[in-house]
N, C-alpha and C positions, 0 to 999 in steps of 0.2 A: 360131555363138554371137552372139545379139542383142546390140545397142547398150546396153541396161542390163545383161547378165550381164558385158558387157567393161567397163562402169564399175563394176560390184560387184568384178569380179576385181581392177582397178587399185586401188580404195580399200581393198580387203582386204589387197593386198599392200602397200600405202603404210603402213596401220597396222601389219602385222606387222614391216617395216624399221624404223620409227620406234620402236617398242618394243623392237626388237634393237638399234637404237643406242643408246638410254637405258640397256639392260641391260648391254651391251657396254663404255660408259663407266663404268657403276659397278664392272663386275668390273676395267677398267684401273686404276681408282682403288684397288680392293682389291689388286690385284696390287703396285701400287707401295707401297701403306702397309704392307703385311703379307707382301710377298716370297712370295708361294704358290707352291706347287710345280707343276710343269708338268702333273702328272696332274691336280690340283684344278682348274687353269684349263681342261684339255681337258674334264674333266667338266662343268664349269661353261657352257662353250660348247656343249655339246651339249643341256644342259638348256635353254640359252635358245633353242635351235634348236627343242626340243620345244615350248616354251611359246609362242614366236611363230607356229609353224606350227600350233598347236592354236587359239590365238586367232584367226589367220587362217582357219582353216577354221571355225571357229565363226560368224564374221562371214559368210562366204559361205553357209553352211547357213541361216543366217538369212534372208539376202537371197534365196536361190534357191528356198526352202521345197519342193522336189520334188528327190527324187536328192541329199539333202543329203550324204551320205557320197562321193558322186561329185565334187561340186563341192569339198568340203575336201582329197580326194586331189588333184585337180586344181592346187588352190591350193598343197598341199605339193609336188608336183611342180614346179611353176613357180617358188616359192621356191627350191627347190633349182637350179633352171635359171639362175637370175638370180644367185645366190650363186656359181655354178660359174663361169659366163661373166664375172661380175667378178675372180674370181680367175685365170681365164686372161688376162684382159686386163692384169691388173696385172703380169703377168710371170712369175708362178708356174708357167705351164703346167701339164702334167698331174701330178697327185700321183704319188709313186712306189707308194705303197700304195694298190692300187686297192681292196682290202678296206673301207679306212678311207671311201672316196669312195661305196661301195656302202652301208656302214652309214650313212653321212649321208644319202642318198637315201632309205633305209627310214626312218630317224627322222623325216624331214620329210614324206615322204608319208603314214607311219601316223600321225603327230600330226594332220596336217592332215585326214585322213579322220576320226579320232576326234572332232576338233573339228566338224566337218560332222556328226555321228552325234548329238552332245550338243546340237546347235542346237535 
């Protein structure tokens, strides 16, 4: 991966996580204000993953200009990897439900790939 691709990847990940932080803060406010159910919050978090990975994949595809779907897929996988590593470092360890973990990986990778294809 060349230097420009590395910069593009880091920049796209940064934008994705910045948007995720804003959306999660808004979700936290809504949770506090309206006492949302766990199912609703879980669905909203998955929606945030999809939206932010799609945006990151879109930015990667715009910057890469070739094999956009691949770069979007890569961004989605990196997004998940950083999220997973942060979760492990925060002391949560491996989740008990590996199906949920695999589902989150698929959501992130697929939406990043779609973002790359639509760029």
